[in-house]
VMD Tcl script that builds the backbone (N, CA, C; Angstrom):
set m [mol new atoms 414]
animate dup $m
set s [atomselect $m all]
$s set {name element resname resid chain x y z} {
  {N N UNK 1 A 1.330 22.238 41.766}
  {CA C UNK 1 A 1.519 21.647 40.582}
  {C C UNK 1 A 1.894 20.474 40.023}
  {N N UNK 2 A 3.191 20.650 40.834}
  {CA C UNK 2 A 4.324 19.481 40.841}
  {C C UNK 2 A 3.730 18.405 41.725}
  {N N UNK 3 A 3.175 18.798 42.871}
  {CA C UNK 3 A 2.112 17.709 43.608}
  {C C UNK 3 A 1.363 16.651 42.913}
  {N N UNK 4 A 0.491 17.491 42.024}
  {CA C UNK 4 A -0.017 16.747 41.413}
  {C C UNK 4 A -0.033 15.887 40.268}
  {N N UNK 5 A 1.317 16.141 39.851}
  {CA C UNK 5 A 1.913 15.721 38.314}
  {C C UNK 5 A 2.401 14.139 39.318}
  {N N UNK 6 A 3.148 14.398 40.467}
  {CA C UNK 6 A 3.739 13.076 41.139}
  {C C UNK 6 A 2.835 12.302 41.583}
  {N N UNK 7 A 1.813 12.833 42.062}
  {CA C UNK 7 A 0.436 11.914 42.540}
  {C C UNK 7 A 0.021 11.042 41.120}
  {N N UNK 8 A -0.105 11.676 40.308}
  {CA C UNK 8 A -0.714 11.206 38.855}
  {C C UNK 8 A 0.491 9.858 38.457}
  {N N UNK 9 A 1.549 10.386 38.496}
  {CA C UNK 9 A 2.751 9.222 38.089}
  {C C UNK 9 A 2.705 8.097 39.146}
  {N N UNK 10 A 2.492 8.647 40.016}
  {CA C UNK 10 A 2.590 7.078 41.296}
  {C C UNK 10 A 1.113 6.269 41.186}
  {N N UNK 11 A 0.160 6.959 40.896}
  {CA C UNK 11 A -1.342 6.386 40.738}
  {C C UNK 11 A -1.271 5.273 39.342}
  {N N UNK 12 A -0.719 5.900 38.397}
  {CA C UNK 12 A -0.248 5.074 37.155}
  {C C UNK 12 A 0.518 3.903 37.292}
  {N N UNK 13 A 1.531 4.440 37.909}
  {CA C UNK 13 A 2.585 2.984 38.557}
  {C C UNK 13 A 1.909 2.101 39.219}
  {N N UNK 14 A 0.884 2.398 39.927}
  {CA C UNK 14 A 0.062 1.266 41.307}
  {C C UNK 14 A -0.719 0.766 40.336}
  {N N UNK 15 A -1.625 1.368 39.535}
  {CA C UNK 15 A -2.310 0.763 38.493}
  {C C UNK 15 A -1.768 -0.194 37.637}
  {N N UNK 16 A -0.672 0.077 37.116}
  {CA C UNK 16 A 0.125 -0.831 36.058}
  {C C UNK 16 A 0.667 -2.073 36.933}
  {N N UNK 17 A 1.245 -1.951 38.253}
  {CA C UNK 17 A 1.896 -2.918 39.245}
  {C C UNK 17 A 0.237 -4.048 39.778}
  {N N UNK 18 A -0.622 -3.272 39.457}
  {CA C UNK 18 A -1.960 -4.198 40.017}
  {C C UNK 18 A -2.506 -4.869 38.650}
  {N N UNK 19 A -2.377 -4.030 37.434}
  {CA C UNK 19 A -2.605 -5.050 36.291}
  {C C UNK 19 A -1.727 -6.429 35.943}
  {N N UNK 20 A -0.233 -6.071 35.936}
  {CA C UNK 20 A 0.606 -7.009 35.532}
  {C C UNK 20 A 0.619 -7.936 36.806}
  {N N UNK 21 A 0.437 -8.097 37.924}
  {CA C UNK 21 A 0.640 -8.631 39.070}
  {C C UNK 21 A -0.595 -9.706 39.088}
  {N N UNK 22 A -1.960 -9.088 38.757}
  {CA C UNK 22 A -3.173 -10.061 38.579}
  {C C UNK 22 A -2.830 -10.980 37.477}
  {N N UNK 23 A -2.111 -10.443 36.017}
  {CA C UNK 23 A -1.998 -11.073 35.118}
  {C C UNK 23 A -1.432 -12.380 35.068}
  {N N UNK 24 A -0.087 -12.214 36.110}
  {CA C UNK 24 A 1.034 -13.024 36.318}
  {C C UNK 24 A 0.183 -14.036 37.234}
  {N N UNK 25 A -0.491 -13.990 38.239}
  {CA C UNK 25 A -1.459 -14.643 39.270}
  {C C UNK 25 A -2.497 -15.561 38.249}
  {N N UNK 26 A -3.141 -15.021 37.688}
  {CA C UNK 26 A -4.217 -15.576 36.802}
  {C C UNK 26 A -3.382 -16.661 36.329}
  {N N UNK 27 A -2.210 -16.351 35.426}
  {CA C UNK 27 A -1.835 -17.500 34.696}
  {C C UNK 27 A -0.584 -18.267 35.369}
  {N N UNK 28 A -0.443 -18.268 36.395}
  {CA C UNK 28 A 0.420 -18.921 37.137}
  {C C UNK 28 A -0.340 -20.584 36.675}
  {N N UNK 29 A 0.266 -21.677 37.137}
  {CA C UNK 29 A 0.109 -22.805 36.744}
  {C C UNK 29 A -0.348 -23.328 38.038}
  {N N UNK 30 A -1.584 -24.274 38.131}
  {CA C UNK 30 A -2.295 -24.848 39.114}
  {C C UNK 30 A -1.414 -25.631 40.047}
  {N N UNK 31 A -1.287 -25.648 41.166}
  {CA C UNK 31 A -0.705 -26.604 42.185}
  {C C UNK 31 A -1.332 -28.001 42.233}
  {N N UNK 32 A -0.948 -29.297 42.082}
  {CA C UNK 32 A -1.649 -30.637 42.216}
  {C C UNK 32 A -2.096 -30.631 43.763}
  {N N UNK 33 A -3.195 -31.199 44.094}
  {CA C UNK 33 A -3.644 -31.302 45.218}
  {C C UNK 33 A -2.848 -32.238 45.870}
  {N N UNK 34 A -2.666 -32.226 47.127}
  {CA C UNK 34 A -1.679 -33.002 48.090}
  {C C UNK 34 A -2.756 -34.244 48.057}
  {N N UNK 35 A -1.545 -35.361 48.737}
  {CA C UNK 35 A -2.437 -36.902 48.683}
  {C C UNK 35 A -3.483 -36.489 49.701}
  {N N UNK 36 A -3.590 -35.851 50.801}
  {CA C UNK 36 A -4.546 -35.698 51.855}
  {C C UNK 36 A -5.901 -35.095 51.432}
  {N N UNK 37 A -5.888 -33.826 50.166}
  {CA C UNK 37 A -6.955 -33.215 50.133}
  {C C UNK 37 A -7.887 -34.127 49.846}
  {N N UNK 38 A -9.322 -33.782 50.285}
  {CA C UNK 38 A -10.525 -34.785 49.507}
  {C C UNK 38 A -10.769 -33.946 48.563}
  {N N UNK 39 A -10.990 -34.171 47.136}
  {CA C UNK 39 A -11.399 -33.695 46.167}
  {C C UNK 39 A -12.992 -34.131 46.055}
  {N N UNK 40 A -13.712 -32.784 46.523}
  {CA C UNK 40 A -15.394 -32.940 46.724}
  {C C UNK 40 A -16.331 -32.732 45.302}
  {N N UNK 41 A -17.238 -33.593 45.333}
  {CA C UNK 41 A -18.258 -33.354 44.298}
  {C C UNK 41 A -19.986 -32.919 44.900}
  {N N UNK 42 A -20.814 -32.769 43.836}
  {CA C UNK 42 A -21.785 -32.749 44.327}
  {C C UNK 42 A -22.398 -34.475 44.715}
  {N N UNK 43 A -21.969 -35.427 44.518}
  {CA C UNK 43 A -22.192 -36.606 44.744}
  {C C UNK 43 A -21.591 -36.926 46.343}
  {N N UNK 44 A -20.397 -36.771 46.414}
  {CA C UNK 44 A -19.777 -36.904 47.908}
  {C C UNK 44 A -19.558 -36.220 48.938}
  {N N UNK 45 A -20.277 -34.945 48.606}
  {CA C UNK 45 A -20.060 -33.860 49.440}
  {C C UNK 45 A -20.625 -33.771 51.046}
  {N N UNK 46 A -21.924 -34.129 50.879}
  {CA C UNK 46 A -22.622 -34.178 52.011}
  {C C UNK 46 A -22.257 -35.300 53.164}
  {N N UNK 47 A -21.718 -36.466 52.411}
  {CA C UNK 47 A -20.703 -37.593 53.201}
  {C C UNK 47 A -19.642 -37.294 53.938}
  {N N UNK 48 A -19.053 -36.206 53.133}
  {CA C UNK 48 A -17.447 -35.995 53.617}
  {C C UNK 48 A -17.579 -35.012 54.796}
  {N N UNK 49 A -18.792 -33.917 54.544}
  {CA C UNK 49 A -18.685 -33.263 56.040}
  {C C UNK 49 A -19.345 -33.580 56.777}
  {N N UNK 50 A -20.068 -34.468 56.890}
  {CA C UNK 50 A -20.864 -35.305 57.847}
  {C C UNK 50 A -20.010 -35.691 59.422}
  {N N UNK 51 A -19.192 -36.167 59.016}
  {CA C UNK 51 A -18.509 -36.465 60.479}
  {C C UNK 51 A -16.974 -35.982 60.593}
  {N N UNK 52 A -16.777 -35.218 61.572}
  {CA C UNK 52 A -15.444 -34.479 62.008}
  {C C UNK 52 A -15.428 -33.162 61.463}
  {N N UNK 53 A -14.286 -32.496 61.586}
  {CA C UNK 53 A -13.849 -30.958 61.306}
  {C C UNK 53 A -13.159 -31.311 59.787}
  {N N UNK 54 A -14.169 -30.370 58.668}
  {CA C UNK 54 A -13.073 -30.197 57.449}
  {C C UNK 54 A -13.325 -29.004 57.156}
  {N N UNK 55 A -12.295 -28.352 56.977}
  {CA C UNK 55 A -12.049 -27.073 55.887}
  {C C UNK 55 A -12.866 -27.450 54.397}
  {N N UNK 56 A -13.438 -26.978 53.840}
  {CA C UNK 56 A -13.590 -26.809 52.298}
  {C C UNK 56 A -13.582 -25.568 51.696}
  {N N UNK 57 A -12.536 -25.761 50.565}
  {CA C UNK 57 A -12.115 -24.830 50.059}
  {C C UNK 57 A -12.867 -24.637 48.658}
  {N N UNK 58 A -13.569 -23.450 48.526}
  {CA C UNK 58 A -14.721 -23.589 47.112}
  {C C UNK 58 A -13.689 -22.506 46.212}
  {N N UNK 59 A -13.351 -23.082 45.079}
  {CA C UNK 59 A -11.970 -22.678 44.147}
  {C C UNK 59 A -12.526 -22.806 42.894}
  {N N UNK 60 A -11.733 -22.409 41.957}
  {CA C UNK 60 A -12.114 -22.284 40.902}
  {C C UNK 60 A -10.688 -22.274 39.776}
  {N N UNK 61 A -10.450 -22.700 38.801}
  {CA C UNK 61 A -9.230 -22.833 38.157}
  {C C UNK 61 A -8.935 -21.480 37.562}
  {N N UNK 62 A -9.564 -20.850 37.355}
  {CA C UNK 62 A -8.900 -19.164 36.592}
  {C C UNK 62 A -8.743 -18.453 38.028}
  {N N UNK 63 A -8.856 -18.581 39.138}
  {CA C UNK 63 A -8.947 -17.493 40.073}
  {C C UNK 63 A -7.411 -17.440 40.895}
  {N N UNK 64 A -6.763 -16.553 40.517}
  {CA C UNK 64 A -5.233 -16.297 41.139}
  {C C UNK 64 A -5.258 -16.814 42.476}
  {N N UNK 65 A -6.154 -15.988 43.421}
  {CA C UNK 65 A -6.033 -16.250 44.854}
  {C C UNK 65 A -6.209 -18.034 45.204}
  {N N UNK 66 A -7.285 -18.380 44.280}
  {CA C UNK 66 A -7.230 -19.948 45.134}
  {C C UNK 66 A -5.973 -20.643 44.354}
  {N N UNK 67 A -5.157 -20.150 43.425}
  {CA C UNK 67 A -3.814 -20.583 43.024}
  {C C UNK 67 A -2.775 -20.421 44.341}
  {N N UNK 68 A -2.951 -19.478 44.718}
  {CA C UNK 68 A -2.014 -18.850 45.868}
  {C C UNK 68 A -2.407 -19.825 47.274}
  {N N UNK 69 A -3.792 -20.173 47.502}
  {CA C UNK 69 A -3.903 -21.011 48.264}
  {C C UNK 69 A -3.828 -22.400 48.607}
  {N N UNK 70 A -3.836 -22.800 47.275}
  {CA C UNK 70 A -3.500 -24.417 47.187}
  {C C UNK 70 A -2.340 -24.917 47.735}
  {N N UNK 71 A -0.820 -24.488 47.635}
  {CA C UNK 71 A 0.108 -25.097 48.498}
  {C C UNK 71 A -0.059 -24.738 50.035}
  {N N UNK 72 A -0.594 -23.750 50.729}
  {CA C UNK 72 A -0.949 -23.650 52.025}
  {C C UNK 72 A -1.829 -24.683 52.202}
  {N N UNK 73 A -2.666 -24.786 51.684}
  {CA C UNK 73 A -3.871 -25.766 52.018}
  {C C UNK 73 A -3.140 -27.545 51.804}
  {N N UNK 74 A -2.349 -27.462 50.994}
  {CA C UNK 74 A -1.797 -28.599 51.107}
  {C C UNK 74 A -0.615 -28.898 52.034}
  {N N UNK 75 A -0.033 -28.221 52.561}
  {CA C UNK 75 A 0.915 -27.968 53.604}
  {C C UNK 75 A -0.013 -28.412 54.791}
  {N N UNK 76 A -1.170 -27.580 55.123}
  {CA C UNK 76 A -2.041 -27.585 56.315}
  {C C UNK 76 A -2.926 -29.144 56.183}
  {N N UNK 77 A -3.120 -29.673 55.112}
  {CA C UNK 77 A -3.660 -31.064 55.379}
  {C C UNK 77 A -2.676 -31.975 55.690}
  {N N UNK 78 A -1.391 -31.872 55.995}
  {CA C UNK 78 A -0.483 -32.805 56.015}
  {C C UNK 78 A 0.144 -32.770 57.673}
  {N N UNK 79 A -0.634 -31.351 58.240}
  {CA C UNK 79 A -0.063 -31.496 59.535}
  {C C UNK 79 A -1.766 -31.754 60.249}
  {N N UNK 80 A -2.837 -32.016 59.730}
  {CA C UNK 80 A -3.857 -32.152 60.477}
  {C C UNK 80 A -4.142 -34.039 60.804}
  {N N UNK 81 A -4.819 -34.496 61.800}
  {CA C UNK 81 A -5.142 -35.805 62.231}
  {C C UNK 81 A -6.190 -36.482 61.523}
  {N N UNK 82 A -6.587 -37.365 61.899}
  {CA C UNK 82 A -7.717 -38.095 61.187}
  {C C UNK 82 A -9.071 -37.693 61.440}
  {N N UNK 83 A -9.298 -36.981 62.502}
  {CA C UNK 83 A -10.773 -36.054 62.412}
  {C C UNK 83 A -10.696 -34.941 61.941}
  {N N UNK 84 A -9.641 -34.099 61.321}
  {CA C UNK 84 A -9.452 -32.825 60.945}
  {C C UNK 84 A -9.186 -33.396 59.405}
  {N N UNK 85 A -9.799 -32.490 58.384}
  {CA C UNK 85 A -9.478 -32.610 57.216}
  {C C UNK 85 A -9.519 -31.327 56.258}
  {N N UNK 86 A -9.065 -31.693 54.948}
  {CA C UNK 86 A -9.522 -30.298 54.178}
  {C C UNK 86 A -9.912 -31.241 52.829}
  {N N UNK 87 A -11.010 -30.109 52.172}
  {CA C UNK 87 A -11.676 -30.800 51.074}
  {C C UNK 87 A -11.600 -29.693 50.303}
  {N N UNK 88 A -11.695 -29.896 48.715}
  {CA C UNK 88 A -11.745 -28.553 47.968}
  {C C UNK 88 A -12.927 -28.772 46.694}
  {N N UNK 89 A -13.652 -28.026 46.628}
  {CA C UNK 89 A -14.903 -28.258 45.541}
  {C C UNK 89 A -14.797 -26.893 44.366}
  {N N UNK 90 A -14.628 -27.563 43.184}
  {CA C UNK 90 A -14.317 -26.856 42.420}
  {C C UNK 90 A -15.967 -26.100 41.867}
  {N N UNK 91 A -15.943 -24.719 42.257}
  {CA C UNK 91 A -17.392 -24.214 41.735}
  {C C UNK 91 A -17.672 -24.189 40.822}
  {N N UNK 92 A -17.301 -23.977 39.594}
  {CA C UNK 92 A -17.844 -24.142 38.195}
  {C C UNK 92 A -18.010 -25.174 37.804}
  {N N UNK 93 A -17.490 -26.775 38.108}
  {CA C UNK 93 A -18.251 -27.653 38.240}
  {C C UNK 93 A -19.358 -28.281 39.034}
  {N N UNK 94 A -19.563 -27.648 40.118}
  {CA C UNK 94 A -20.381 -28.242 41.005}
  {C C UNK 94 A -21.160 -26.819 41.899}
  {N N UNK 95 A -21.698 -26.187 40.483}
  {CA C UNK 95 A -22.330 -24.664 41.009}
  {C C UNK 95 A -23.518 -24.881 42.016}
  {N N UNK 96 A -24.060 -26.208 42.211}
  {CA C UNK 96 A -25.397 -26.341 42.594}
  {C C UNK 96 A -24.955 -26.391 44.516}
  {N N UNK 97 A -23.817 -27.194 44.431}
  {CA C UNK 97 A -23.318 -27.200 46.056}
  {C C UNK 97 A -22.854 -25.681 46.502}
  {N N UNK 98 A -21.893 -25.091 45.355}
  {CA C UNK 98 A -21.561 -23.633 45.818}
  {C C UNK 98 A -22.801 -22.610 46.273}
  {N N UNK 99 A -23.760 -22.637 45.460}
  {CA C UNK 99 A -25.218 -21.882 45.521}
  {C C UNK 99 A -25.635 -22.110 46.670}
  {N N UNK 100 A -25.887 -23.432 47.161}
  {CA C UNK 100 A -26.638 -23.887 48.402}
  {C C UNK 100 A -25.771 -23.351 49.389}
  {N N UNK 101 A -24.725 -23.207 49.597}
  {CA C UNK 101 A -24.102 -22.616 50.798}
  {C C UNK 101 A -23.853 -20.957 50.535}
  {N N UNK 102 A -24.098 -20.355 49.584}
  {CA C UNK 102 A -24.571 -18.968 49.265}
  {C C UNK 102 A -22.818 -18.581 49.282}
  {N N UNK 103 A -22.075 -19.228 48.053}
  {CA C UNK 103 A -20.387 -19.005 48.101}
  {C C UNK 103 A -20.621 -17.402 47.057}
  {N N UNK 104 A -20.155 -16.519 47.289}
  {CA C UNK 104 A -20.273 -15.419 46.270}
  {C C UNK 104 A -18.967 -15.036 45.667}
  {N N UNK 105 A -17.676 -15.121 46.370}
  {CA C UNK 105 A -16.540 -14.662 45.797}
  {C C UNK 105 A -15.598 -16.019 46.176}
  {N N UNK 106 A -14.734 -16.160 45.647}
  {CA C UNK 106 A -13.650 -17.067 45.589}
  {C C UNK 106 A -12.223 -16.675 45.950}
  {N N UNK 107 A -11.072 -17.223 46.656}
  {CA C UNK 107 A -11.497 -18.359 47.474}
  {C C UNK 107 A -12.451 -18.065 48.777}
  {N N UNK 108 A -13.404 -19.065 48.942}
  {CA C UNK 108 A -14.213 -19.195 50.098}
  {C C UNK 108 A -13.784 -20.366 50.857}
  {N N UNK 109 A -13.713 -20.280 51.911}
  {CA C UNK 109 A -13.275 -21.607 53.090}
  {C C UNK 109 A -14.534 -21.655 53.729}
  {N N UNK 110 A -15.022 -22.751 54.143}
  {CA C UNK 110 A -15.881 -22.943 55.140}
  {C C UNK 110 A -15.732 -23.900 55.881}
  {N N UNK 111 A -15.796 -23.906 57.562}
  {CA C UNK 111 A -15.227 -25.001 58.200}
  {C C UNK 111 A -16.372 -25.620 58.875}
  {N N UNK 112 A -16.685 -26.842 58.409}
  {CA C UNK 112 A -17.804 -27.804 58.891}
  {C C UNK 112 A -17.422 -28.383 60.247}
  {N N UNK 113 A -18.324 -28.576 60.989}
  {CA C UNK 113 A -18.146 -29.451 62.369}
  {C C UNK 113 A -19.097 -30.430 62.218}
  {N N UNK 114 A -19.111 -31.907 62.310}
  {CA C UNK 114 A -20.149 -32.865 61.867}
  {C C UNK 114 A -21.443 -32.407 61.296}
  {N N UNK 115 A -21.057 -31.820 59.983}
  {CA C UNK 115 A -22.054 -31.238 58.879}
  {C C UNK 115 A -22.438 -30.072 59.260}
  {N N UNK 116 A -22.043 -29.293 60.272}
  {CA C UNK 116 A -22.531 -27.960 60.246}
  {C C UNK 116 A -21.828 -26.926 60.010}
  {N N UNK 117 A -21.870 -25.518 59.306}
  {CA C UNK 117 A -21.052 -24.680 58.887}
  {C C UNK 117 A -21.000 -23.876 60.713}
  {N N UNK 118 A -19.492 -23.806 60.813}
  {CA C UNK 118 A -19.138 -23.280 62.106}
  {C C UNK 118 A -18.689 -21.967 61.781}
  {N N UNK 119 A -17.592 -21.671 60.745}
  {CA C UNK 119 A -17.125 -20.334 60.335}
  {C C UNK 119 A -16.736 -20.499 58.849}
  {N N UNK 120 A -16.614 -19.098 58.421}
  {CA C UNK 120 A -16.020 -18.986 56.695}
  {C C UNK 120 A -15.317 -18.102 56.486}
  {N N UNK 121 A -14.518 -18.407 55.731}
  {CA C UNK 121 A -13.280 -17.122 55.343}
  {C C UNK 121 A -13.491 -16.958 54.042}
  {N N UNK 122 A -13.362 -15.704 53.787}
  {CA C UNK 122 A -13.217 -15.421 52.170}
  {C C UNK 122 A -11.427 -14.831 51.781}
  {N N UNK 123 A -11.122 -15.189 50.999}
  {CA C UNK 123 A -9.813 -14.498 50.575}
  {C C UNK 123 A -8.657 -15.610 51.005}
  {N N UNK 124 A -7.542 -14.696 50.743}
  {CA C UNK 124 A -6.112 -15.500 51.239}
  {C C UNK 124 A -5.625 -15.386 52.536}
  {N N UNK 125 A -5.813 -16.830 53.191}
  {CA C UNK 125 A -5.886 -16.818 54.638}
  {C C UNK 125 A -4.192 -17.548 54.906}
  {N N UNK 126 A -3.468 -17.375 55.915}
  {CA C UNK 126 A -2.575 -18.150 56.219}
  {C C UNK 126 A -2.460 -19.356 57.036}
  {N N UNK 127 A -1.536 -20.037 56.654}
  {CA C UNK 127 A -1.567 -21.544 57.348}
  {C C UNK 127 A -1.726 -21.416 58.953}
  {N N UNK 128 A -0.880 -20.723 59.360}
  {CA C UNK 128 A -1.298 -20.691 60.691}
  {C C UNK 128 A -2.661 -20.272 61.203}
  {N N UNK 129 A -3.098 -18.877 60.726}
  {CA C UNK 129 A -4.782 -19.018 61.155}
  {C C UNK 129 A -5.435 -19.713 60.767}
  {N N UNK 130 A -5.503 -20.418 59.801}
  {CA C UNK 130 A -6.254 -21.658 59.324}
  {C C UNK 130 A -6.081 -23.118 60.275}
  {N N UNK 131 A -4.855 -23.053 60.840}
  {CA C UNK 131 A -4.695 -24.409 61.944}
  {C C UNK 131 A -5.563 -23.422 63.124}
  {N N UNK 132 A -5.274 -22.570 63.581}
  {CA C UNK 132 A -5.860 -22.168 64.925}
  {C C UNK 132 A -7.213 -22.252 64.618}
  {N N UNK 133 A -7.553 -21.859 63.557}
  {CA C UNK 133 A -9.215 -21.701 63.411}
  {C C UNK 133 A -10.009 -23.536 63.650}
  {N N UNK 134 A -9.045 -24.345 62.973}
  {CA C UNK 134 A -9.519 -25.606 63.000}
  {C C UNK 134 A -9.308 -26.304 64.324}
  {N N UNK 135 A -8.160 -25.667 64.924}
  {CA C UNK 135 A -7.984 -26.346 66.502}
  {C C UNK 135 A -9.070 -25.750 67.456}
  {N N UNK 136 A -9.546 -24.495 67.170}
  {CA C UNK 136 A -10.566 -24.387 67.880}
  {C C UNK 136 A -11.965 -25.377 68.039}
  {N N UNK 137 A -12.224 -26.173 66.939}
  {CA C UNK 137 A -13.453 -26.585 67.080}
  {C C UNK 137 A -13.463 -27.902 67.116}
  {N N UNK 138 A -11.806 -28.111 67.168}
  {CA C UNK 138 A -11.408 -29.655 67.280}
  {C C UNK 138 A -12.033 -30.312 68.296}
}
mol reanalyze $m
mol bondsrecalc $m
mol representation Tube
mol addrep $m
Protein backbone atom coordinates (compact mmCIF):
# COMPACT_ATOMS: atom_id res chain seq x y z
CA UNK A 1 0.00 0.00 0.00
CA UNK A 2 2.78 2.42 0.90
CA UNK A 3 4.67 1.56 -2.31
CA UNK A 4 1.57 2.31 -4.41
CA UNK A 5 1.22 5.69 -2.68
CA UNK A 6 4.86 6.55 -3.32
CA UNK A 7 4.55 5.55 -6.98
CA UNK A 8 1.38 7.66 -7.30
CA UNK A 9 3.07 10.72 -5.80
CA UNK A 10 6.14 10.24 -8.01
CA UNK A 11 3.93 9.91 -11.10
CA UNK A 12 1.97 13.03 -10.19
CA UNK A 13 5.22 14.97 -9.64
CA UNK A 14 6.54 13.81 -13.01
CA UNK A 15 3.37 14.85 -14.84
CA UNK A 16 3.46 18.28 -13.16
CA UNK A 17 7.13 18.68 -14.11
CA UNK A 18 6.45 17.82 -17.77
CA UNK A 19 3.45 20.16 -17.89
CA UNK A 20 5.31 23.17 -16.47
CA UNK A 21 8.42 22.49 -18.56
CA UNK A 22 6.30 22.35 -21.73
CA UNK A 23 4.56 25.63 -20.85
CA UNK A 24 7.90 27.28 -20.15
CA UNK A 25 9.36 26.12 -23.50
CA UNK A 26 6.26 27.15 -25.43
CA UNK A 27 6.35 30.65 -23.96
CA UNK A 28 10.10 31.10 -24.45
CA UNK A 29 11.02 33.95 -26.78
CA UNK A 30 12.17 33.20 -30.32
CA UNK A 31 15.88 33.46 -31.04
CA UNK A 32 16.59 35.60 -34.09
CA UNK A 33 18.07 33.81 -37.10
CA UNK A 34 21.82 34.14 -37.45
CA UNK A 35 23.29 36.18 -40.31
CA UNK A 36 24.22 33.01 -42.22
CA UNK A 37 20.84 31.29 -41.90
CA UNK A 38 18.94 31.20 -45.20
CA UNK A 39 15.26 32.04 -44.74
CA UNK A 40 13.41 29.77 -47.15
CA UNK A 41 10.02 30.31 -48.77
CA UNK A 42 7.94 28.51 -51.35
CA UNK A 43 9.45 30.87 -53.95
CA UNK A 44 13.17 30.29 -53.22
CA UNK A 45 13.20 26.76 -51.76
CA UNK A 46 14.11 24.77 -54.88
CA UNK A 47 16.76 27.30 -55.93
CA UNK A 48 18.41 27.26 -52.48
CA UNK A 49 18.64 23.46 -52.18
CA UNK A 50 19.75 22.93 -55.79
CA UNK A 51 23.52 23.31 -55.28
CA UNK A 52 25.77 22.22 -52.43
CA UNK A 53 24.84 20.79 -49.05
CA UNK A 54 22.08 22.46 -47.05
CA UNK A 55 20.42 21.38 -43.83
CA UNK A 56 16.82 22.65 -43.88
CA UNK A 57 15.04 23.12 -40.57
CA UNK A 58 11.26 22.79 -40.85
CA UNK A 59 9.91 24.71 -37.84
CA UNK A 60 6.99 26.70 -36.38
CA UNK A 61 6.90 29.67 -34.01
CA UNK A 62 4.76 27.85 -31.42
CA UNK A 63 7.09 24.81 -31.26
CA UNK A 64 9.17 24.65 -28.06
CA UNK A 65 11.77 22.19 -29.40
CA UNK A 66 12.11 24.38 -32.52
CA UNK A 67 12.97 27.30 -30.25
CA UNK A 68 15.59 25.14 -28.57
CA UNK A 69 17.15 24.27 -31.94
CA UNK A 70 17.47 27.90 -33.12
CA UNK A 71 20.67 28.79 -31.20
CA UNK A 72 22.23 25.44 -32.13
CA UNK A 73 21.55 26.08 -35.83
CA UNK A 74 22.85 29.66 -35.53
CA UNK A 75 26.13 28.39 -34.04
CA UNK A 76 26.40 25.64 -36.63
CA UNK A 77 25.85 28.06 -39.52
CA UNK A 78 28.84 30.11 -38.37
CA UNK A 79 31.11 27.06 -38.62
CA UNK A 80 30.09 25.94 -42.09
CA UNK A 81 32.01 26.84 -45.23
CA UNK A 82 30.64 28.22 -48.53
CA UNK A 83 29.32 24.93 -49.97
CA UNK A 84 27.49 23.97 -46.77
CA UNK A 85 24.65 26.00 -45.30
CA UNK A 86 21.61 26.04 -43.01
CA UNK A 87 18.13 27.02 -44.14
CA UNK A 88 14.88 27.42 -42.24
CA UNK A 89 11.34 27.01 -43.53
CA UNK A 90 8.30 27.99 -41.46
CA UNK A 91 5.83 25.11 -41.91
CA UNK A 92 2.81 27.25 -41.06
CA UNK A 93 3.58 29.85 -43.72
CA UNK A 94 4.70 27.39 -46.40
CA UNK A 95 2.58 24.30 -45.85
CA UNK A 96 2.82 23.18 -49.47
CA UNK A 97 6.62 22.78 -49.24
CA UNK A 98 6.50 20.88 -45.95
CA UNK A 99 3.71 18.68 -47.30
CA UNK A 100 5.67 17.87 -50.44
CA UNK A 101 8.49 16.53 -48.23
CA UNK A 102 6.01 14.73 -45.95
CA UNK A 103 7.07 16.61 -42.83
CA UNK A 104 4.74 15.32 -40.14
CA UNK A 105 6.48 16.42 -36.94
CA UNK A 106 8.67 19.35 -36.05
CA UNK A 107 11.41 20.15 -35.74
CA UNK A 108 12.35 18.08 -38.77
CA UNK A 109 15.69 18.75 -40.42
CA UNK A 110 16.32 17.44 -43.92
CA UNK A 111 19.85 17.29 -45.30
CA UNK A 112 20.00 17.96 -49.05
CA UNK A 113 22.93 17.57 -51.41
CA UNK A 114 22.54 19.11 -54.87
CA UNK A 115 18.76 19.09 -54.52
CA UNK A 116 18.41 15.48 -53.34
CA UNK A 117 17.36 14.44 -49.87
CA UNK A 118 20.24 12.58 -48.20
CA UNK A 119 18.96 12.20 -44.64
CA UNK A 120 16.38 13.56 -42.20
CA UNK A 121 16.37 14.08 -38.46
CA UNK A 122 13.36 14.64 -36.22
CA UNK A 123 13.56 16.30 -32.83
CA UNK A 124 16.31 18.08 -30.98
CA UNK A 125 19.83 17.26 -32.15
CA UNK A 126 23.21 18.46 -30.92
CA UNK A 127 25.48 20.72 -32.90
CA UNK A 128 28.17 18.02 -32.94
CA UNK A 129 25.73 15.46 -34.37
CA UNK A 130 24.54 17.78 -37.13
CA UNK A 131 28.07 18.88 -38.01
CA UNK A 132 29.12 15.23 -38.28
CA UNK A 133 26.17 14.42 -40.56
CA UNK A 134 26.85 17.43 -42.81
CA UNK A 135 30.55 16.58 -42.99
CA UNK A 136 29.75 13.01 -44.09
CA UNK A 137 28.06 14.23 -47.29
CA UNK A 138 30.25 17.24 -48.07
